[in-house]
C-alpha positions as YAML, in Angstrom:
chain: A
units: angstrom
residues:
- id: 1
  name: MET
  ca: [-27.20, -12.26, -23.73]
- id: 2
  name: LEU
  ca: [-26.84, -14.00, -20.35]
- id: 3
  name: SER
  ca: [-25.45, -16.98, -22.04]
- id: 4
  name: ASN
  ca: [-22.92, -14.80, -24.21]
- id: 5
  name: TYR
  ca: [-21.96, -13.03, -20.94]
- id: 6
  name: TYR
  ca: [-21.52, -16.14, -19.11]
- id: 7
  name: LYS
  ca: [-19.42, -17.78, -22.16]
- id: 8
  name: GLN
  ca: [-17.17, -14.69, -22.83]
- id: 9
  name: SER
  ca: [-16.77, -13.26, -18.90]
- id: 10
  name: ARG
  ca: [-15.08, -16.59, -18.06]
- id: 11
  name: SER
  ca: [-12.53, -16.96, -21.03]
- id: 12
  name: SER
  ca: [-9.07, -16.53, -20.56]
- id: 13
  name: PHE
  ca: [-8.80, -13.49, -22.74]
- id: 14
  name: TYR
  ca: [-11.38, -11.57, -20.89]
- id: 15
  name: SER
  ca: [-10.11, -12.72, -17.50]
- id: 16
  name: PHE
  ca: [-6.55, -11.26, -18.16]
- id: 17
  name: ILE
  ca: [-7.88, -8.09, -19.68]
- id: 18
  name: PHE
  ca: [-10.23, -7.83, -16.58]
- id: 19
  name: ILE
  ca: [-7.37, -8.31, -14.05]
- id: 20
  name: LEU
  ca: [-4.85, -5.77, -15.54]
- id: 21
  name: PRO
  ca: [-6.31, -2.60, -13.75]
- id: 22
  name: LEU
  ca: [-5.94, -4.68, -10.57]
- id: 23
  name: PHE
  ca: [-2.32, -5.36, -11.43]
- id: 24
  name: ILE
  ca: [-1.61, -1.79, -12.19]
- id: 25
  name: ILE
  ca: [-2.99, -0.36, -8.97]
- id: 26
  name: TYR
  ca: [-0.99, -3.34, -7.27]
- id: 27
  name: GLU
  ca: [2.27, -2.00, -8.65]
- id: 28
  name: LEU
  ca: [1.60, 1.72, -8.34]
- id: 29
  name: GLY
  ca: [0.52, 1.03, -4.75]
- id: 30
  name: ILE
  ca: [4.05, -0.96, -4.12]
- id: 31
  name: SER
  ca: [6.01, 1.79, -5.65]
- id: 32
  name: LEU
  ca: [4.30, 4.51, -3.13]
- id: 33
  name: ILE
  ca: [5.13, 2.41, -0.01]
- id: 34
  name: SER
  ca: [8.52, 2.88, 1.72]
- id: 35
  name: SER
  ca: [11.18, 0.06, 1.29]
- id: 36
  name: LYS
  ca: [11.06, -0.70, 4.82]
- id: 37
  name: ASP
  ca: [7.43, -1.82, 4.68]
- id: 38
  name: LEU
  ca: [7.57, -3.91, 1.34]
- id: 39
  name: PRO
  ca: [8.57, -7.28, 3.31]
- id: 40
  name: THR
  ca: [5.11, -6.94, 5.08]
- id: 41
  name: ILE
  ca: [3.27, -5.85, 2.20]
- id: 42
  name: ARG
  ca: [4.37, -8.05, -0.82]
- id: 43
  name: ASN
  ca: [2.27, -11.17, -1.04]
- id: 44
  name: GLY
  ca: [3.98, -14.51, -0.63]
- id: 45
  name: ALA
  ca: [2.84, -15.84, -4.07]
- id: 46
  name: ASP
  ca: [4.00, -12.63, -5.45]
- id: 47
  name: VAL
  ca: [7.44, -13.06, -4.08]
- id: 48
  name: LEU
  ca: [7.51, -16.81, -5.36]
- id: 49
  name: LEU
  ca: [6.38, -15.93, -8.83]
- id: 50
  name: ARG
  ca: [9.06, -13.15, -9.07]
- id: 51
  name: LYS
  ca: [11.72, -15.55, -8.08]
- id: 52
  name: ILE
  ca: [10.56, -18.10, -10.80]
- id: 53
  name: LEU
  ca: [10.65, -15.51, -13.40]
- id: 54
  name: ALA
  ca: [14.11, -14.28, -12.14]
- id: 55
  name: THR
  ca: [15.70, -17.60, -12.59]
- id: 56
  name: ILE
  ca: [14.71, -17.44, -16.40]
- id: 57
  name: GLY
  ca: [16.01, -13.86, -16.65]
- id: 58
  name: ILE
  ca: [12.72, -11.91, -16.05]
- id: 59
  name: SER
  ca: [13.14, -9.62, -13.26]
- id: 60
  name: GLY
  ca: [12.56, -5.96, -12.12]
- id: 61
  name: VAL
  ca: [9.53, -3.95, -11.81]
- id: 62
  name: TYR
  ca: [8.28, -4.82, -15.15]
- id: 63
  name: GLY
  ca: [8.81, -8.46, -15.06]
- id: 64
  name: MET
  ca: [5.32, -9.44, -13.95]
- id: 65
  name: ALA
  ca: [3.83, -6.84, -16.17]
- id: 66
  name: LEU
  ca: [5.60, -8.61, -19.27]
- id: 67
  name: ALA
  ca: [4.54, -12.19, -17.84]
- id: 68
  name: LEU
  ca: [1.05, -10.72, -17.85]
- id: 69
  name: LEU
  ca: [1.11, -9.45, -21.19]
- id: 70
  name: VAL
  ca: [2.65, -12.48, -22.55]
- id: 71
  name: GLY
  ca: [-0.43, -14.25, -20.93]
- id: 72
  name: VAL
  ca: [-2.85, -11.99, -22.44]
- id: 73
  name: ILE
  ca: [-1.38, -12.54, -26.19]
- id: 74
  name: ILE
  ca: [-1.23, -16.39, -25.50]
- id: 75
  name: ALA
  ca: [-4.96, -16.37, -24.23]
- id: 76
  name: PHE
  ca: [-6.16, -14.26, -27.29]
- id: 77
  name: PHE
  ca: [-4.50, -17.00, -29.53]
- id: 78
  name: ILE
  ca: [-5.95, -19.99, -27.42]
- id: 79
  name: ASN
  ca: [-9.20, -18.58, -27.52]
- id: 80
  name: LYS
  ca: [-9.22, -17.16, -31.15]
- id: 81
  name: GLY
  ca: [-10.75, -20.28, -32.64]
- id: 82
  name: LYS
  ca: [-12.93, -21.38, -29.62]
- id: 83
  name: TYR
  ca: [-14.44, -17.90, -29.22]
- id: 84
  name: LYS
  ca: [-14.45, -16.66, -32.90]
- id: 85
  name: ASP
  ca: [-17.39, -14.21, -32.04]
- id: 86
  name: ILE
  ca: [-15.58, -12.96, -28.84]
- id: 87
  name: LYS
  ca: [-16.09, -8.94, -28.70]
- id: 88
  name: ILE
  ca: [-14.53, -6.86, -26.09]
- id: 89
  name: ARG
  ca: [-17.79, -5.33, -24.40]
- id: 90
  name: SER
  ca: [-17.52, -2.65, -21.64]
- id: 91
  name: ASP
  ca: [-20.86, -3.59, -19.95]
- id: 92
  name: HIS
  ca: [-19.39, -7.22, -19.55]
- id: 93
  name: PHE
  ca: [-16.75, -5.73, -17.55]
- id: 94
  name: VAL
  ca: [-19.00, -3.74, -15.46]
- id: 95
  name: ILE
  ca: [-21.23, -6.87, -14.78]
- id: 96
  name: MET
  ca: [-18.13, -8.92, -13.93]
- id: 97
  name: ILE
  ca: [-17.36, -6.37, -11.13]
- id: 98
  name: PHE
  ca: [-20.79, -6.38, -9.71]
- id: 99
  name: GLU
  ca: [-20.67, -10.40, -9.82]
- id: 100
  name: SER
  ca: [-17.37, -10.53, -7.92]
- id: 101
  name: ILE
  ca: [-18.72, -8.49, -5.28]
- id: 102
  name: VAL
  ca: [-21.51, -10.91, -4.94]
- id: 103
  name: TRP
  ca: [-19.06, -13.84, -4.74]
- id: 104
  name: SER
  ca: [-16.96, -11.73, -2.36]
- id: 105
  name: ILE
  ca: [-19.94, -11.28, 0.11]
- id: 106
  name: VAL
  ca: [-20.74, -15.10, -0.53]
- id: 107
  name: LEU
  ca: [-17.38, -16.20, 0.53]
- id: 108
  name: PHE
  ca: [-17.39, -13.85, 3.60]
- id: 109
  name: VAL
  ca: [-20.51, -15.36, 4.85]
- id: 110
  name: ILE
  ca: [-19.14, -18.84, 4.59]
- id: 111
  name: LEU
  ca: [-16.03, -18.09, 6.48]
- id: 112
  name: SER
  ca: [-17.42, -15.80, 8.89]
- id: 113
  name: GLN
  ca: [-19.28, -18.84, 10.26]
- id: 114
  name: GLY
  ca: [-15.76, -19.87, 11.50]
- id: 115
  name: GLN
  ca: [-15.53, -16.72, 13.54]
- id: 116
  name: LEU
  ca: [-12.17, -15.82, 11.99]
- id: 117
  name: LEU
  ca: [-11.01, -13.24, 9.69]
- id: 118
  name: LEU
  ca: [-8.85, -14.64, 6.70]
- id: 119
  name: GLY
  ca: [-6.71, -12.46, 4.92]
- id: 120
  name: LYS
  ca: [-5.81, -10.33, 8.18]
- id: 121
  name: GLY
  ca: [-2.39, -9.09, 7.28]
- id: 122
  name: THR
  ca: [0.03, -6.98, 9.12]
- id: 123
  name: ALA
  ca: [-0.51, -3.73, 7.34]
- id: 124
  name: LYS
  ca: [-2.12, -0.77, 9.26]
- id: 125
  name: LEU
  ca: [-2.14, 1.98, 6.74]
- id: 126
  name: LEU
  ca: [-4.94, 2.24, 4.29]
- id: 127
  name: MET
  ca: [-2.83, 2.27, 1.30]
- id: 128
  name: GLN
  ca: [-0.92, -1.02, 2.63]
- id: 129
  name: GLN
  ca: [-4.38, -2.50, 3.29]
- id: 130
  name: ILE
  ca: [-5.44, -1.99, -0.15]
- id: 131
  name: VAL
  ca: [-2.31, -3.18, -1.71]
- id: 132
  name: LEU
  ca: [-2.18, -6.36, 0.28]
- id: 133
  name: SER
  ca: [-5.66, -7.13, -0.45]
- id: 134
  name: ILE
  ca: [-5.12, -6.72, -4.20]
- id: 135
  name: GLY
  ca: [-1.83, -8.52, -4.13]
- id: 136
  name: SER
  ca: [-3.22, -11.74, -2.42]
- id: 137
  name: GLY
  ca: [-6.19, -11.74, -4.76]
- id: 138
  name: ILE
  ca: [-4.06, -11.38, -7.92]
- id: 139
  name: PHE
  ca: [-1.02, -13.63, -7.25]
- id: 140
  name: GLU
  ca: [-2.76, -16.57, -4.97]
- id: 141
  name: GLU
  ca: [-5.38, -16.82, -7.58]
- id: 142
  name: PHE
  ca: [-2.82, -17.18, -10.30]
- id: 143
  name: VAL
  ca: [-0.55, -19.65, -8.36]
- id: 144
  name: PHE
  ca: [-3.18, -21.85, -6.29]
- id: 145
  name: ARG
  ca: [-6.12, -21.91, -8.95]
- id: 146
  name: VAL
  ca: [-4.44, -21.02, -12.62]
- id: 147
  name: ILE
  ca: [-1.36, -22.97, -12.18]
- id: 148
  name: LEU
  ca: [-1.79, -25.63, -9.37]
- id: 149
  name: VAL
  ca: [-5.50, -26.46, -10.20]
- id: 150
  name: SER
  ca: [-5.01, -26.57, -14.01]
- id: 151
  name: GLY
  ca: [-1.51, -28.63, -13.55]
- id: 152
  name: LEU
  ca: [-3.17, -30.95, -10.92]
- id: 153
  name: ALA
  ca: [-6.22, -31.43, -13.45]
- id: 154
  name: LEU
  ca: [-4.01, -32.54, -16.10]
- id: 155
  name: ILE
  ca: [-2.33, -35.13, -13.57]
- id: 156
  name: VAL
  ca: [-5.68, -36.33, -12.01]
- id: 157
  name: GLY
  ca: [-7.19, -36.56, -15.45]
- id: 158
  name: VAL
  ca: [-5.03, -39.40, -16.34]
- id: 159
  name: LEU
  ca: [-7.73, -41.53, -13.91]
- id: 160
  name: PHE
  ca: [-10.70, -39.34, -14.68]
- id: 161
  name: LYS
  ca: [-10.40, -38.70, -18.47]
- id: 162
  name: LYS
  ca: [-13.95, -38.47, -19.00]
- id: 163
  name: GLN
  ca: [-15.22, -37.50, -15.46]
- id: 164
  name: TYR
  ca: [-14.56, -33.89, -15.36]
- id: 165
  name: PHE
  ca: [-16.45, -32.93, -12.09]
- id: 166
  name: TYR
  ca: [-14.52, -35.57, -10.16]
- id: 167
  name: LYS
  ca: [-11.14, -34.47, -11.88]
- id: 168
  name: MET
  ca: [-11.70, -30.98, -11.02]
- id: 169
  name: SER
  ca: [-13.14, -31.37, -7.54]
- id: 170
  name: ILE
  ca: [-9.88, -33.56, -6.42]
- id: 171
  name: SER
  ca: [-7.79, -30.80, -8.00]
- id: 172
  name: ILE
  ca: [-9.59, -28.23, -6.09]
- id: 173
  name: ILE
  ca: [-9.28, -30.02, -2.97]
- id: 174
  name: ILE
  ca: [-5.49, -30.64, -3.14]
- id: 175
  name: ALA
  ca: [-4.71, -27.14, -4.21]
- id: 176
  name: ALA
  ca: [-6.84, -25.89, -1.31]
- id: 177
  name: VAL
  ca: [-4.78, -27.98, 1.12]
- id: 178
  name: ILE
  ca: [-1.51, -26.61, -0.06]
- id: 179
  name: PHE
  ca: [-2.99, -22.99, -0.45]
- id: 180
  name: SER
  ca: [-3.80, -23.01, 3.34]
- id: 181
  name: ALA
  ca: [-0.36, -24.71, 3.97]
- id: 182
  name: PHE
  ca: [1.39, -22.02, 2.33]
- id: 183
  name: HIS
  ca: [0.20, -19.31, 4.76]
- id: 184
  name: PHE
  ca: [2.05, -20.97, 7.45]
- id: 185
  name: PHE
  ca: [5.56, -20.74, 5.95]
- id: 186
  name: GLY
  ca: [7.96, -18.08, 5.71]
- id: 187
  name: GLU
  ca: [9.15, -15.26, 7.70]
- id: 188
  name: TYR
  ca: [5.78, -13.44, 8.06]
- id: 189
  name: ALA
  ca: [3.72, -16.76, 8.30]
- id: 190
  name: ASP
  ca: [0.53, -17.02, 10.44]
- id: 191
  name: THR
  ca: [0.61, -18.98, 13.85]
- id: 192
  name: PRO
  ca: [-0.27, -22.47, 13.24]
- id: 193
  name: LYS
  ca: [-3.98, -23.39, 13.99]
- id: 194
  name: THR
  ca: [-6.11, -26.45, 12.93]
- id: 195
  name: SER
  ca: [-9.12, -24.12, 12.86]
- id: 196
  name: LEU
  ca: [-7.39, -21.46, 10.64]
- id: 197
  name: PHE
  ca: [-5.96, -24.28, 8.40]
- id: 198
  name: ILE
  ca: [-9.37, -25.85, 7.96]
- id: 199
  name: LEU
  ca: [-11.22, -22.58, 7.18]
- id: 200
  name: ARG
  ca: [-8.48, -21.54, 4.83]
- id: 201
  name: ILE
  ca: [-9.05, -25.00, 2.86]
- id: 202
  name: VAL
  ca: [-12.66, -24.13, 2.83]
- id: 203
  name: ALA
  ca: [-11.87, -20.71, 1.29]
- id: 204
  name: GLY
  ca: [-9.45, -22.43, -1.30]
- id: 205
  name: ILE
  ca: [-12.38, -24.89, -2.25]
- id: 206
  name: VAL
  ca: [-14.82, -21.89, -2.63]
- id: 207
  name: LEU
  ca: [-12.33, -19.97, -4.79]
- id: 208
  name: GLY
  ca: [-11.64, -23.15, -6.57]
- id: 209
  name: TYR
  ca: [-14.95, -23.41, -7.87]
- id: 210
  name: ILE
  ca: [-15.29, -19.90, -8.60]
- id: 211
  name: TYR
  ca: [-12.25, -20.21, -10.52]
- id: 212
  name: ILE
  ca: [-13.53, -23.32, -12.90]
- id: 213
  name: LEU
  ca: [-17.16, -22.13, -13.01]
- id: 214
  name: ARG
  ca: [-16.34, -18.40, -13.48]
- id: 215
  name: GLY
  ca: [-12.81, -17.88, -14.52]
- id: 216
  name: PHE
  ca: [-9.67, -16.43, -13.41]
- id: 217
  name: GLY
  ca: [-10.78, -12.87, -13.52]
- id: 218
  name: ILE
  ca: [-13.87, -13.03, -11.41]
- id: 219
  name: ALA
  ca: [-12.18, -15.36, -8.84]
- id: 220
  name: THR
  ca: [-9.39, -12.82, -8.49]
- id: 221
  name: TYR
  ca: [-11.80, -9.86, -8.05]
- id: 222
  name: SER
  ca: [-14.15, -12.18, -5.72]
- id: 223
  name: HIS
  ca: [-10.71, -12.84, -3.52]
- id: 224
  name: SER
  ca: [-9.68, -9.28, -3.45]
- id: 225
  name: PHE
  ca: [-13.20, -7.90, -2.78]
- id: 226
  name: TYR
  ca: [-13.35, -10.22, 0.22]
- id: 227
  name: ASN
  ca: [-10.07, -9.08, 1.55]
- id: 228
  name: LEU
  ca: [-11.24, -5.56, 1.48]
- id: 229
  name: ILE
  ca: [-14.49, -6.55, 3.28]
- id: 230
  name: VAL
  ca: [-12.31, -8.25, 5.90]
- id: 231
  name: PHE
  ca: [-10.46, -5.07, 6.53]
- id: 232
  name: THR
  ca: [-13.14, -3.05, 7.13]
- id: 233
  name: GLN
  ca: [-14.11, -5.39, 10.15]
- id: 234
  name: ILE
  ca: [-10.71, -4.99, 11.50]
- id: 235
  name: VAL
  ca: [-10.52, -1.88, 13.84]
- id: 236
  name: PRO
  ca: [-7.08, -0.13, 13.59]
- id: 237
  name: ASP
  ca: [-4.57, -0.15, 16.33]
- id: 238
  name: PRO
  ca: [-4.59, 3.42, 18.24]
...
């Protein structure tokens, strides 16, 4: 049973189905937030993806939903032959949530050693904090793990064709550096600090290995749950 869970839960098909509820919550949360607060809530990776989609004519509130739907369909056909015995099991999704919570705690314990709270956003209200947590989980994992790590693996794979571990490790490290640097650019960027830069690289590496070992869905939930844990450690301004 465990081997079946491990195999199916890390598949692309399960991952995209798994993150759909998070995406819906995120979009609903965005729609309930006043327009003046949106610039501080929209995740940078979210904005980047929407701009890219807009250049090919996919825009609006339903643009990303359409992109995810296409992703689910593509994932289904990609895995159709590889996972002939794949079945949608509700208990798998429940276990995936608990596993993601465990990984988020592991991530928090590792990063707390640096005495910095990553994921600390500008949002003050509970709704904004939840939306920010979910947004960064979905879009940063999609951009920096699914797209970047996978893309780099294809390039690095030219040198390490039969050495999967080295290929993926190099890709994860490069993507983690870019992931960390990404947070220091833009209007609402963090103040550049070497310690923060290094700590975010560590976060990117940990999330990168969660992605290749456990799939996009669990990496996304782990990232989102980690952010929520961080927000519980932040005392709101009076």
